C-alpha positions in Angstrom: 0.0 0.0 0.0 2.9 2.4 0.8 4.4 1.7 -2.6 1.1 2.6 -4.4 0.8 5.8 -2.3 4.4 6.8 -3.1 4.0 6.2 -6.8 0.6 8.0 -6.9 2.0 10.9 -5.0 4.8 11.3 -7.6 2.2 12.0 -10.2 0.9 15.2 -8.5 1.6 18.5 -10.1 4.4 20.7 -8.8 1.9 23.3 -7.7 0.0 20.8 -5.5 3.2 19.5 -4.0 4.5 23.0 -3.1 1.4 24.2 -1.3 0.8 22.2 1.9 -2.8 21.4 2.9 -2.4 23.2 6.2 0.0 26.1 5.8 -0.5 27.2 9.5 2.8 26.5 11.3 2.5 24.5 14.5 4.0 25.8 17.7 7.1 24.0 18.8 5.2 22.4 21.7 2.4 21.2 19.5 4.9 19.8 17.0 6.8 18.0 19.7 3.6 16.6 21.3 2.4 15.3 17.9 5.8 13.6 17.2 6.0 12.2 20.6 2.5 10.7 20.6 3.1 9.3 17.1 6.3 7.5 18.1 5.1 6.4 21.5 2.0 4.9 19.9 4.1 2.9 17.4 4.0 -0.8 18.6 6.7 -1.7 16.1 9.3 0.3 18.0 8.3 -1.3 21.4 8.5 -4.8 19.8 11.9 -4.0 18.1 13.6 -2.6 21.2 12.0 -5.3 23.5 13.4 -8.1 21.3 16.7 -6.3 21.0 17.1 -5.9 24.7 15.9 -9.5 25.3 18.5 -10.9 22.9 21.5 -8.7 23.7 21.3 -7.9 27.4 22.9 -10.4 29.6 20.5 -12.2 31.9 22.3 -11.0 35.0 21.9 -7.3 34.2 20.7 -5.4 37.2 17.5 -3.5 37.2 19.4 -0.2 37.3 21.5 -1.4 34.3 18.3 -2.1 32.4 17.0 1.4 33.3 20.3 2.9 32.2 20.0 1.1 28.8 16.5 2.4 28.3 17.5 6.0 29.2 20.4 5.9 26.8 18.2 4.6 24.0 15.6 7.3 24.7 18.4 10.0 24.6 19.8 8.6 21.3 16.4 8.5 19.7 15.5 12.0 20.9 18.9 13.3 19.6 18.3 11.7 16.3 14.8 13.1 15.9 16.0 16.6 17.0 18.8 16.5 14.4 16.4 15.4 11.6 13.9 18.0 12.6 16.5 20.7 12.7 18.1 19.8 9.4 14.8 19.4 7.5 13.6 22.7 9.0 16.3 24.6 7.2 14.9 26.6 4.2 17.6 25.3 1.9 16.9 21.7 2.7 13.2 22.2 2.3 13.7 23.8 -1.1 16.0 21.0 -2.3 13.4 18.4 -1.1 10.5 20.2 -2.8 12.4 20.2 -6.0 13.3 16.5 -5.8 10.1 15.2 -4.1 8.7 13.7 -7.2 11.8 11.6 -7.7 12.1 10.7 -4.1 8.4 9.4 -4.2 9.1 7.5 -7.4 12.3 5.8 -6.2 10.7 5.0 -2.9 7.6 3.5 -4.5 9.7 1.4 -6.9 11.9 0.2 -4.1 8.8 -0.8 -2.0 7.3 -2.7 -5.0 10.6 -4.5 -5.6 10.9 -5.5 -2.0 7.3 -6.5 -1.7 7.5 -8.6 -4.9 10.7 -10.3 -3.7 9.0 -11.2 -0.4 5.9 -12.5 -2.1 7.9 -14.6 -4.6 10.2 -16.0 -1.9 7.3 -17.6 0.0 
């Protein structure tokens, strides 16, 4: 489904891609809250990190050691998202992305179709 959406989005006209649906900028607090709730509500992240911790942490890790690992992971994720938000908020980066958005959508859609087809054919 994501592949079809990416390919369909690449067909939009340049004008439709430049003008966002909601041009009202969100406050920093509202943007942070939306991003936080989106990520905290993602069950894939919880499953991924839970399985990663279960597989890689030694069984004799103390409770404080487990808390420290979780805190470090939260700090790493927060730093990553802050860096991405800062970089993609720069006017130059926004302009470059707007110019190349069609091709980004096309390449992403084709990659999703190829990966999905490979998975379907391997089973």
